[in-house]
N, C-alpha and C positions, 0 to 999 in steps of 0.2 A: 504494500500500500504506500503510495507516495503522498507526501504532505503537500498542502497547498501553500502557495507563495503569498506572502503578505504584500500590501501595497508599497511598503517602504523597502522591500527586498531589492537588492541591486541586481542588475543583469550579470550573467556569467562573465568570468574574467576575460575570455577571449573576445567578447563583444565590447568590453571596456577598452581592450587593447586596440581593436580596429577603429573604435571611435576616436581614440587618441591619435591614431595614425593619420586621420583626416587632417589634423593640424599640419603635419609635414606636407601633405598633398597641397593644401592651400598656400602654405608658405613658399613652396617651390614655385607656384605660379607667380607669386610676387617677385621673388628674387630672379627668376629666369627672365621676367619682363625687363628688369633693369639691365641684365646681362645682354639682352637682345639689342638694347640701345647703345651700350658701351661694352664692346668686347675687345678693348685694347688690353695691353699688358696689365695696367693698374685695375681696369674693370674686371678682368679675369681673376686677378688675385683677390679682389674684394668679394667677388662672387664665391670663390672657393672658401674664404674665411667665414662668410655668413652661413653657407650651407654646412661647413664643418661644425659651426656652433650648433646649428639645428640638429645635426647628426649626433653630436656628442650629447646634447640634452636628451634626445630620444633614447640613446643607449643607456645613459645614467638613469633616466626615469623608468625605462623598462626593467632595469635591474632592481631598482628600489621598490617597485611594485610587485616584484616576483614573477614577471612575465618570462624571464629567462631560466626559470627552474620548473621542474615537473610538479612540485608541491609548493607553490608560492603563497604569499600572503593573500588572504581574502580581502577584497576591497570593503571599505566602510564608507559611510556618508562623508566623513572627514576627508579620506584619501581621494574620493571622487571629486569633492569640492575643490581641493587643492589642485587636482589634475585639470579640472575645467578652467580654473583660474590661470594655470600655467599655459594652457592652450590659447587663451585670449592674449596673454602677454607675448607668446611666440608669434602669433599672427601679426600683432602690432610691430614686433621686432622685424619681421620679414618685410612688412610694408615700409617701415622707416628706412631699412637698408637700401631701398630704391631711390631715396632722395640723395642730394649731394651731401658730401661729408661735412662741409662747414655748417649746413643747415640742420643736420640730423645727428651730429656726433654726440651731443649731450643726451638727447632723448634716447638714442640707441644704447648708450652705456647704462642709462637708468633702467631701460626695459631689460637689458641683459642681466643687470644685477637682480631685478625682480624675478626673472625666470630662474636664475641660479638659486635665489633664496627659497623659492617654492620647491625646487628640486631638493634642496637641503632639508626642508621639512619632511619630504617623503623619505629621505635617507635616515633621518633621526627616528621616524616612525618605524622603519625597517629594523634599525639597530635595537630599539626598545623591545620589539616583538621577537627578535631572533638573537638572543645573547650568544656571544662567541666564547667558547671555552669556559662556560659557566659564569661569565662576567658580562655585565652590560657595559660594553666599551664601544666607542665610535669606530666604525670601519674606515678603511683607507679612503674610499670615495667620499665619505662624509667629511673627513678632515681636509682632503684636497679641495673639495667644493667650497668649504668654509674659507680656506686660504684664498681661493680664487675670488670670492666675494669681498674679502677684506682688502686684498691688493687692488681690486677694481675700485673699491671705495677710496683708497688712498690716491689713485690716479686722477680722481675727480678734482682733487685739490692741488694738483701739480700742473705745470704748464710746459709746453714745448717738449723737448726730448725726454725729460724725466717722466712726464706723464705717459708718453708713448711707450717707454721702457716698462713702466709698471703695468700698462695695459697689456703688453705682450706677455709679461710674466703671469698675469691673470689668465690669459688664454692658455698659457702653458700648464697652469694648474688644472684647468678644465680638461685639457687633453690628457694630462697624467691621470686624472680621476677616471676618464674613459678607458685609458690603458689598463688601469688596475681592474676595472670591470671585465675587460676582455681576457685578463690573465687569471681570473678567479676560478679556482678549482671547483667551486660549488655550482657553476653554470652547467645546465643540462644541455648536452650536445643537440639533441633533437629539438628542443625549444629554441636554442640559438639559431640553428639552421632555418627553422620554420619562421621565426620572427624576422630575420634578415631577408628571407625569401619574400615575405609579405611586403616589406618595405621596398625591396627591389622591384616587385611587380607594380607597386604604386609609382615608382620613379619611371618605369617603362610606360605606364599609362599616361603619365604627364606629357610624354612626347605627343601622344594623340590629342591631348587637351591643348597643348601649345599650338599644334598644327591647326586645330579648329579655331582657336582664338585669332590666329594670324590670318586665316582665310576670312573670318568674320569681319576683321578690320578692313579687309579689301572688298572683294566680291567673289562669289563662287566661280565667276567667269575668269578670274585671275589664276585659277588652279591650272598648273601645267601637268596634264595627265601623264606625260612621259616621265615626270619627276616622281610620280607616285609609285612607280615600279621599284626603284632602289629604296625609297622610304619604307614601304611595307616589307620589302625583302630583307633589309637590314634589321628592322625591329623583330621580324619573325625569326630570323636566324639567331639573334642574340637571345631572344626568349627561349628558343629551342635548346640552345647549348646550355643555358643556365638551368632551366627547370627540368630538362630531360636527363641531364647527366650529373651536373655538379651537386644538386640537392639530394642525390642518392646517398651521399655520405652520412654515416650514422655514428662514427667514432672519430673523435678528434683528441689528440694528445694535448698536453699543457701548452706547449709552444705553438702547435698547429692551430689551436683554438684562437690564439692571439692573431696569427697570420690570417686566418679565415675572416675574423672580424675586421681587421685593419684593411684588408683588400677591398672591402665593400665601399669604403669612402671614395677611393679613386674611381671605382666602377660607377658609382652614382654620379660623381662629378662629370665623368666622361659622357654618361647617358644624358645628363641635363644639358651639357654643352651641345651635344649632338641634337637634342630636341630643338634647340634654337636654330641650328644650321639646317636641319631637315625641313623645319617650318618655313624658313626663308627660301629654301630650294623649291618648295612646292608652289610658291607664288612668284618665283623668279626675281627675288629681291636683288637689286643691282649691287649691293655692298658685298655679296658673295664673290663677285668678280673683281673687287677692288681691294687693294692693300692685302693681298694674300688671304682674302676672306674664306676661300675654299679650303685653305689649310687650317686656319684657326677655328673655323666653325664646323668643318666636316672631317678632314684628315686627322688632325690632332686629337679631337675627342674620340673618334673611332679607334685610333691606335691606343689611346688610354684605356678604353673599354676592353679591348682584347688583351692588353697587357695585364689588366686587373684579373680578367678571366683566366689568363695563364697562371697567375699566382694562385687562384682558387683551385686550378687543376693540379698544381703541385701538391696542394694540401689534400684534395679529394682522392685522386687516383694517379699515382706516379707514372703508370704505364702510358697515360694519355698526354703527358706533358709535351712531348716533342711535337705533336700536331699543332697545338696552339702556339708554341714558340715559333715554329716555322710560319704559321699564319700571321702572327704579329709582325714578324720581320718582313714578310711579303707585303703586308698592308702598308707598313710604314714606308717602304721603298716605292711602292706603286702610287700611293696617295701623294707622296712628296713630289714625285715626277709629274703627276696630273695637276697638282696644285701649282706647280711652277708655271704651268700654261694658263693659269687663271681660268680654268674650265670647270665650273662647279658640277655640271652634269657628268663630265668625264670622271671627276673625282668620286662622285657618288656611285656611279656604275662600277668603277674599279674597286672601290671599297666594298660595295654590295656583293660583287662577284667573289671577292676574297672571303668575306664573312660567310656567304652561302656555301662556298667550297669547304671552308673550315667546319661548318656545321655538319655537312655530309661526311667529311673525313672523320670528324670527331665521333659521330654516331656509329660509323663503321668500325672505328678502332675500339669503341666502347663495347660494341656487340662481340667483337673478337675476344676482348678481355673477359667478358662474361662467359663466352663459350669455353675459354681456357679454364676458367674457374670450375665450370661444371664437369669438364673432362678430368 
């Protein structure tokens, strides 16, 4: 006999996780919009920093709420309230990041501090509910997050280079806290692979969202049908490689768990950069053919994606690594040559051909590996 759920009972943890993931999805739309307008060296660096902060916050929050363990903490009204508050702050943070730095620097820092403070609340709750070695003591992520907040606060009262240095130290503390989560022996491999897979699928989906928004800003008659072939081919091949093969891994060692987690950050950055490039390609945006646009918005992000997948392949199945290593090298050489001609369609078709070939070879190699295992 099953009990009835009360009105104040919270949804199951997996639904809370997916609800929280929507924040990253919405934040991606905001920061990718700013990257589309400014994909210079400084614009690319700022885009990477902002998404890196979103990614680290997502990882820290997922660990604090027990999403990366098989028997995590149950959510309460307090934890969900804090989570929803953090979601709102992160959305404002992503929107603010799209403004010019002189106009948004102070507000961005304030929102970042608020997001980290709410993350710290979740970690303190986790520490109180899961005492370590019989003692209620703060965990490493709790301490490092608190250090990041304190240093960030100090940077608000400093000016010029000293303030920038302290701000970078604060970012380093957040990165170190995320690093400690990825290195935690208490993480459940299945949950880690599953949650990172969910986030990766969201990032891939944002490519289609970006494409739709770009076309909507123009007109449906601006769509170049010939460009849709490599767009859909590239996305399908990346999706196939990742979810058909890499997510089959069920065991990760202590060091490989860290490698698996860390490789997802460049993977997502490459996918998001590629989303902007593919969207512009679809409507024939002229900037793709100017100032090495086909390299910075198509070739480079695609090479970064395959390089990250290569790293994941090293962790998942060592026997398949050579395929993606060769594919990455071929893609980098082919796209660099195509990009030198300032021919976006050539770059896209060359990259798409290599990725599709890699997907086919990868699937074949994986099938042979499984056959060897059965034999």
